[in-house]
VMD Tcl script that draws the C-alpha trace (Angstrom):
set ca {
  {-5.86 19.75 5.70}
  {-5.40 18.02 2.36}
  {-3.62 19.35 -0.68}
  {-2.93 17.91 -4.10}
  {0.69 18.97 -4.38}
  {2.47 15.65 -4.11}
  {5.92 16.04 -5.65}
  {5.94 12.58 -7.29}
  {2.41 12.47 -8.62}
  {0.09 15.47 -8.82}
  {-3.01 13.22 -8.65}
  {-2.12 11.78 -5.25}
  {-3.38 13.90 -2.36}
  {-1.22 14.53 0.68}
  {-2.03 16.09 4.01}
  {-0.15 19.00 5.57}
  {2.67 16.76 6.86}
  {3.10 14.83 3.61}
  {1.10 11.67 4.29}
  {-0.52 10.17 1.21}
  {-4.32 10.24 1.31}
  {-6.07 7.83 -1.07}
  {-9.61 6.57 -0.92}
  {-10.08 2.79 -0.83}
  {-10.95 2.57 -4.54}
  {-7.70 4.24 -5.62}
  {-5.61 2.33 -3.07}
  {-7.04 -0.97 -4.32}
  {-6.29 0.04 -7.94}
  {-2.72 0.88 -6.95}
  {-2.33 -2.49 -5.19}
  {-3.81 -4.31 -8.22}
  {-1.21 -2.61 -10.40}
  {1.55 -3.58 -7.96}
  {0.51 -7.25 -8.05}
  {0.93 -7.25 -11.85}
  {4.19 -5.31 -11.70}
  {7.66 -6.88 -11.74}
  {8.92 -4.14 -9.40}
  {9.78 -4.64 -5.75}
  {7.55 -2.99 -3.18}
  {10.24 -0.45 -2.39}
  {10.69 0.62 -6.01}
  {6.96 0.61 -6.74}
  {6.18 2.78 -3.72}
  {8.92 5.27 -4.60}
  {7.75 5.43 -8.23}
  {4.21 6.30 -7.11}
  {5.20 8.80 -4.42}
  {4.17 6.68 -1.44}
  {6.41 6.05 1.56}
  {7.41 2.39 1.62}
  {6.18 1.81 5.18}
  {2.72 3.11 4.26}
  {2.66 0.98 1.11}
  {3.81 -2.12 3.02}
  {0.98 -1.59 5.52}
  {-1.54 -1.42 2.67}
  {-0.18 -4.68 1.22}
  {-0.23 -6.37 4.64}
  {-3.80 -5.26 5.35}
  {-4.91 -6.53 1.96}
  {-3.34 -9.93 2.63}
  {-5.09 -10.09 6.01}
  {-8.45 -9.21 4.41}
  {-7.95 -11.96 1.81}
  {-6.62 -14.42 4.41}
  {-3.51 -14.98 2.27}
  {-0.95 -15.53 5.02}
  {0.43 -19.08 5.00}
  {0.09 -21.17 8.15}
  {3.51 -21.61 9.74}
  {4.07 -25.08 11.26}
  {3.77 -24.87 15.04}
  {1.85 -21.60 14.78}
  {-1.63 -23.06 14.30}
  {-4.34 -21.89 16.70}
  {-5.18 -24.37 19.45}
  {-7.99 -26.80 18.59}
}
mol new
graphics top color blue
foreach p $ca { graphics top sphere $p radius 0.5 }
foreach p [lrange $ca 0 end-1] q [lrange $ca 1 end] { graphics top cylinder $p $q radius 0.2 }
display resetview
């Protein structure tokens, strides 16, 4: 069940146990805003009513999709 009564932001939908439910378009817009923001991930997530762990997962998934993780020396795949 989804409701629109998120305490931090009335436009963000939450389910019956408080998880934030955003479609991909809105999540991407939120992440675009974060990338331009001087705020830390923790502060940005709190400001927008999203649990930090959820927000961090979104950021991590986006980096994986864009292949933005740096290669760590000694961690290259075998040739």
